[in-house]
N, C-alpha and C positions, 0 to 999 in steps of 0.2 A: 265079524260083521257088527256094525254098531246096532245098538238097541233101537228098534223103530219108535219107541216112546221118546227118545232123545234125538231129534234131527241134527244133522251136521250143521255146525254154526256157519253162517254165511261168510264170515271172515275167512274161514278155512277154504271155502270154495273160491273166494275172491283171490286168495293167495296163489292159487293154481293158475290164474289168468294174468298175473303180473308178467309183463314182457321179460323174457330171458330168465329172470329169477324164478318164475313159476314153473319152469321146466323141471327143476330138481325135485320139488315136492310132488309134482305130478308123476314123475318117473318112479319115485319111491312108493307112491300110492299104488301104481300099477304093478310094481315089482312084488309088493306084499300081497296084492290081490284082495285087499280088504277095503271096504268102503261101500257106500250106498251106490245105487245105479247112477244117480246124478253125479256123484263125485267121480266115479270111474269114467263117465262120459266126458265130463269137463277135463279130466286128466288126459284122456286120449286126444281131445281137441287141442289142448294146450301144447302137447308134445308134437302133434302134427303141424300146428302153426309154426312152432319154433324151428322144427327141422326143415320145413319148407322155406322159411325165411333164411335160415343159415345156408342151406344148399344154394338157393338163388343168389344170396349175397356173395358167396364165394365164387360162384360161376361168373357173375357180373364183374366182380373185382379182378378176377383172373383175365377175363376178356378185355377189360379196360387197360390192364397192365401190359398185355401182349399185343394190343391192337395199334396199328399205325394210323388208322383212318378215323375212328370215332371214339376215342377214349372218354372225352368229355360227356358225350351222350350216354355212355354206359355208366359213368359215375353219377350223372343226374338220375338215370333210371334206378340206379342202386339206392339213391337217397329217397326216391319216391316209394320204392319197395319197403325200405326200413320205416318210413313214416306211416305207410299203410299198415304195417304189422303192429306198430304201436297204437294207431288209431282204432284198429279192429279190436285189439285187446282192451282198450279203454271202453269202447262201445259195449263189448261183452260184459265187462265189469258193471257198467251202468245198468244194463239189462237185468243182470242178476240181482242188483240192489233193488230194482223195481219189482222183483218177484217174477220176472218173465223168464222164458226159456233161454238157455245158454247154448243154443245150437246155431250152426252156420250151414246154410244149404251147400252141399258139395263137400265141404271140409269135414263135417260131422260124419257123413256116411263113409268118406274115405278113411277117417280115423277108426271107425267101427270095423271096416273091412280089413285094414292093414294091421293096426295095433291090436284089434280084438283077438286076432289069431295068436299073436306072440306074447303079449303082455297081460293077458287077463286069465 
């Protein structure tokens, strides 16, 4: 555990929220089980967002590749999903830089329930 006198640098927390790349330091933080409560919560949220995006992306891409009726619509939906993932990540980074909470309603509680059991 980090010393409470020396808080986690914001840069380290922001690194966890970088889209796609932040998945790996977040996974490492949860695997070690060391970090502040805020760092563990941000790590869980980052992993949940990345895995949700990846699963949805793969399902939509598979549907678009196998569909005869509306592949273009699925590709467009897939691009909206990817854009949303990146925008939410940037929004969370900006909130952390302002000193606000890095929680997302729904996703944070899902991350606590699912990943809290297995990776903390």
